[in-house]
N, C-alpha and C positions, 0 to 999 in steps of 0.2 A: 671254676665258673662254668655254668651250664649255658647252652643255647636257648635263651628264653624266647617263648612265643609272645611278643609284645601285644598283640591283639587279645590273646588270652588274659594277660595282665590287665589290659584296659577293661575287658568284660568283667573280670573278678572286682575291679575297682567300682565299676558301675553297679555291680550287684550288691555293693555295701560291704563286701568282705574285705578283712584287713590283709594287706600284702605282707606275707611272712618275712622274717628277718633275712632268711637266706636269698629270697628273691629280691629284697632290697638291696643287699649287698652286691648281687649281680647287677642290678641296675646301675649302681654307683660306679662299678668297675668294668662296665661293658666296653668293648673296643669301639674305636671311632668308626669302624666299618658299620656298625648297626646304629650309629647315632640318629640318622634321619628316620629309621624304622621305629626307634623309641620315641622320637618327637611325634611321629604321626599317631601313635598309639596314645600319647599323653593328650594330643589335641582331640582325639575322639572323645576322651572323658571331658576335657575342658568345654568342647563344643555342645555337648549334651546338656550341661548345666548353663553355660554363658554364651552360646552361639559364637558369633564372631565379634562380640562386643568387647570393648576396652574401657575401663574405668580410669579416670585421671584423678590424682590426688595432688594437692599443693601443700607444701610444707613450710611453716614459719617457725624459726627459732626465735621465741619471744623473750627469752632470758638465757644468757649465755655464759658458761664458765662457772668458776667459784663453786664448784660442786664438792662436797665432803666425801663422796663415795671414791672407791679406787678401781673402778672398772678399767682393766688393762688396755682395752681397745679405744677408750674415749679420750678425745683431746680436751674434753672440759673437766676431767677428774682431777682430784687433788694431787695425784701423783704425775700428772702430765706437765711438761714443759713445752708444749706446742705453743706456737705463736698464733693465737686466735683472739678475736674480739671478745672481750668480757663485758657484760653489761647486765643491770638489773632488768626486771620486767619492763618492757617498753610501754609507751603510753597507749591508751585505748584507740587514740585516733590513728596511730600507726598500725596497730592490729587491723583496724577496719580497712585501712588503705591496702594492707596485704590481701585481706579478703576480696577487695575490689579487683586486684591482680589476678587472684585465683578464679573469680568469675570470668574475667576477660580472657583467660587462657582455656576456658570451658571445662575447668575441673569440676568434678561433682561434689568432691570432699575437701574442706579446708581443715588441715591438720595443724595443730598449734602445740609446740612443744616448750617446756621450760626446764632448764637444768636444775639439779638439786636432788636430795633424797625424797623429799615430800614438801609440799608448798606450806609456807607459814599461813597463818589465818588471814593475815593482811593481803598477802599475795594471792590467796585463793579467792578472797572477796573481789579482788580486782579482775582476776581471770573470769569470774562468774559475770561481772558486769560487761567485760569485753564480749563474751560469748553471746549475751542478750543483745548487744549492739549488732553483731554480725548477723544474727538471726532475724533481727528487724529489717535490716537492709537487703539481704541476700537470701535466695533459695539454694543455700549450700548446706550440705551435711557437715556437721562439725565433729571432728575427732580431736580428742584432747590427750596429750601425753605429758603427765604431770608427776611422774614418779610413783612412789608407793602410796596407795590411798586407802583410807579407812572406809568402813561401811557407811558412816555418816556423810563423808565427802562425796562418795559415789552417788548417794541419795540427792544430795544438793546439785550435783551435775545433772541428774535426770531431771530435776525441777525446772532448770533453765533451758531444757531442750537439747542438751548435748546427745547426739546420736550414737557416738562411739567413743570408747576410751582404748588407747594403745598402751600396752605394757608388755614389752617383749620378754620371753623366757631367755632368749639370747643363745643359750646352748644347752646341752643335757644337764640333768641333775648331777651326773657323775663328774662332768667337766667343769661345772660351775666354780668350784673352789680354786681352780686354776686361773680364773678369769677376774674374780672379785671376792673380796674377803669381808666387806663392810655390810653386805646383806646376803641372804640365802636364796637359794632356788625356791624354797618354800615361802619366802616373804613375797616372791613374784607371783606365785601361784595364788596366794591369798588375795593380793590385789585383783587378780582376774576374777576370782570368785566373788569378791565384793561387787565388782562392776556388773556380773551376771545377776547377782541378788538385786541390784538397783534397777533391772530391766534394761539396761544399756547393752548394745551389742559390743562384743569383744574383738579387739585387734591385738594379735599377738604372733610374733614369729621369732626369728633367730638372726645371727650373724655367722656366716660361714667363712672358714679360712682361718680360724684361730687356734690352729694345731689340734683340732678336734680329730677324733678317729671316725671311720665309718660308722662304727657303733653309736658314737655320740650323735651323728647327724640323723640316724634312724631313731634313736631314743627321743631326740627333740620333736621329730615329726609324730611319733607315737604319742608324746605328752600332749602336743597340740590337738591331736585328734581326740584323746581322752578328755580333754577339756571341753572339747567341742566349740573352739573359738570360731568366730564368723569370718575374720579377715586374717590373712597370714602375709606379712611382709618379710621377704626374704632379702637380707642384706649381705653383700659380699664385702669382707674386711678391706677397707681402705687403710693400708699401713701408714699412719700419720707420724712424721718425725716428732720426737718428744714424748711418745707413748711407749710402753714396754713391748707392744707388738709391732713396732716400726719396721723391723727387719724381716717380718713374715711374708712370705710370697709362695702360697701353696696352690693358687688357683690359675686356671686357664679357661678360655671360653667353653671348651667342650665339657669340662669339669662342672662348670657352673650350669650348663644345660642338663646335665645328667642329675644335678641336685634338684633343679626345678621339676624335672620329669618325675622323680621320686615323690616329691612333695604333692604333685598333682595326683599320682596314683594312691598315696596314703590319705589325702585330704581332697577327695574328688569334688565335692560340692563347695568348698570354701573359696572365697575370693583370694587369690594368690597374687601378691604384687612384688614386682621386682623393685626393690628399693635402692638403698645405698650402695655404691660399688658398681652399678649397672654399666656405667660409661667406662669405668676403669678395667673391669674383667670381662665383660662380654664383648666390648669393642665393637668390631664390624659385624659381630653375629647378634647384636642386641635384638634385632626384629624376630630372630628365631625364639627368643625367650618368651614371646607372646603366644607361642603354640602351646606351651603349658601353663603359663600365667595369663591373667585377664586383667591386670591393672599395672600401672606405673606411676611414679612421681613425676610431675612436670615442674620444671624449675630446679632450684638448689636444694641441697640437704641441710643438715645442721650446721657443720662448719666447713663443708666442702661444696664446690660447684657442680652443678649438673650441666648437660649440654643445652643448647638453645631450644627453646620450647618449639620453634618452628621446625627444627629438626626432628624432635619426637612426633610432631604431628604429621609431617611428611612421611616418616617411617609407617605409622598407623595407617595412613591413607594408602600408601604404595602397596603394602601387603594385603589390601582389601578388608582391613578391619574398620569398624565403626564405633564412634564414641557413644556411651551410654550417658544420658543426662541424670541428674539426681533423682528424677521421678521415674527412672527406668526406661524412658523413651529414648529413641534414637535422635541424635544430633543430625539434622538434615543439611546444615550450612557447610560450605566449602572450607575445609580445615586449612587450606593454604593461606586464607586471609588472616589468620591469627598469628600475631608476632610477640 
């Protein structure tokens, strides 16, 4: 391991140059002694593109469980025995009510996910109608997480005004076969490219802490850069009882922060969101994650709970960050009044 000049790494990132693999490995394995120096350099890059703004996303799990895929991390997969709620697509009225909640929490993006490999035609039609209803009522950006999508499906999403589609790569191409066998890494890449062809912005990231190597983490970041995705959610594995990865515990708050720093250096202009596992793995250091990242989920995740929205908003306010509204302006109201 070399003694990195993190200001030089930040300048390299801002110049548009790719951080090389040796430097990336050093970032991931840096001693705790230089963590604040590393964070300061990552924040220099983040501030250049995003200032001190934070974007909030609200996630709705609109169809839960009963998935035919065998993703090892997922409580909704066919191989999971996790005790979770299982239900078909919820009614449009409940989807709009969830969007009401997102707007009340000052979220700029309403993210709706459904379980399954790919939506059936009838489910897809209902999803489209729900998105139109949300758009009619709220000035929210909509992000759809619907599984594998064809080119025609992404075109239809564009027609109803969907702003973004989420489809995570999850891990590196090399490690993917250790995580899932029912679809390939290339299947996921194909969906992202279909989204881009439809003119919709792309949301794709990963899940860290799944027995991947440093090389896998770096490869994932490089793949996301090559695909030029717009938004990058970084999830930290929540080991859920009943899933094959239930006994995995590879993360601590400092490791998570180094991972976030690395993704900021490799993906300097992208929106980087701290997603699932934020509360579990960053714990008391959650606010430090906002120095490399510029967005978070507020509220709950797919099958796990998040911390109280009031705590998230207090964290943002206390650190001197400000909220960005859907139109890019700053929310001027007192964040403490939102519950």
